[in-house]
C-alpha positions as CSV (number, residue, x, y, z in Angstrom):
1,X,57.7,96.0,61.1
2,X,57.0,97.8,57.8
3,X,60.1,100.1,57.9
4,X,63.5,98.5,57.8
5,X,66.7,100.3,58.7
6,X,69.7,99.4,56.6
7,X,72.2,101.5,58.5
8,X,74.4,98.5,59.1
9,X,74.7,97.9,55.4
10,X,75.8,101.5,54.7
11,X,78.3,101.3,57.6
12,X,79.7,98.0,56.3
13,X,80.1,99.5,52.8
14,X,82.2,102.3,54.2
15,X,84.0,100.1,56.8
16,X,82.8,102.5,59.4
17,X,82.0,101.7,63.0
18,X,78.9,102.8,65.0
19,X,81.3,104.8,67.2
20,X,82.9,106.6,64.2
21,X,79.4,107.4,62.9
22,X,78.2,108.6,66.3
23,X,81.2,110.9,66.6
24,X,80.9,112.3,63.1
25,X,77.1,112.9,63.5
26,X,77.3,114.2,67.0
27,X,74.9,111.9,68.7
28,X,75.4,109.1,71.2
29,X,76.5,105.6,70.3
30,X,73.3,104.4,72.1
31,X,71.1,106.4,69.8
32,X,72.9,105.2,66.7
33,X,72.5,101.6,68.0
34,X,68.8,102.1,68.6
35,X,68.3,103.3,65.0
36,X,70.6,100.6,63.5
37,X,68.8,97.8,65.3
38,X,65.4,99.0,64.2
39,X,64.2,99.8,67.7
40,X,63.7,103.6,67.1
41,X,60.1,104.8,67.1
42,X,61.1,108.0,65.2
43,X,64.1,109.7,63.6
44,X,64.6,113.5,63.4
45,X,65.1,114.9,60.0
46,X,68.2,116.7,61.3
47,X,69.6,113.4,62.4
48,X,68.8,111.7,59.1
49,X,70.4,114.7,57.3
50,X,73.6,114.4,59.4
51,X,73.8,110.6,58.8
52,X,73.3,111.0,55.1
53,X,75.9,113.8,54.9
54,X,78.5,111.7,56.8
55,X,77.8,108.5,54.8
56,X,77.3,110.3,51.5
57,X,74.0,108.5,50.8
58,X,70.3,109.2,50.4
59,X,67.6,108.5,53.0
60,X,66.3,105.7,50.9
61,X,69.7,103.9,51.3
62,X,69.1,103.8,55.0
63,X,65.3,103.4,55.3
64,X,63.0,101.2,53.2
65,X,59.4,100.0,53.5
66,X,58.5,96.3,53.4
67,X,54.9,95.1,53.4
68,X,54.0,93.3,56.6
69,X,53.5,90.0,54.8
70,X,57.1,90.0,53.4
71,X,60.2,89.1,55.3
72,X,62.5,92.1,56.1
73,X,65.7,90.2,55.2
């Protein structure tokens, strides 16, 4: 996968749980988990905006592009 989701990193930096983020953003825990585990096919800009507002970060702190021939780690 070329797009890597680093939401778990941002949550760890803030010592915030998926449940706390879901409550603050106003979406389900399941939807946050799908995004966090890189299983999402798309993300709405309104959701990305809300996550960035709550975490105080930029979209690039959550999403990054990695060429297919490089490991995502």
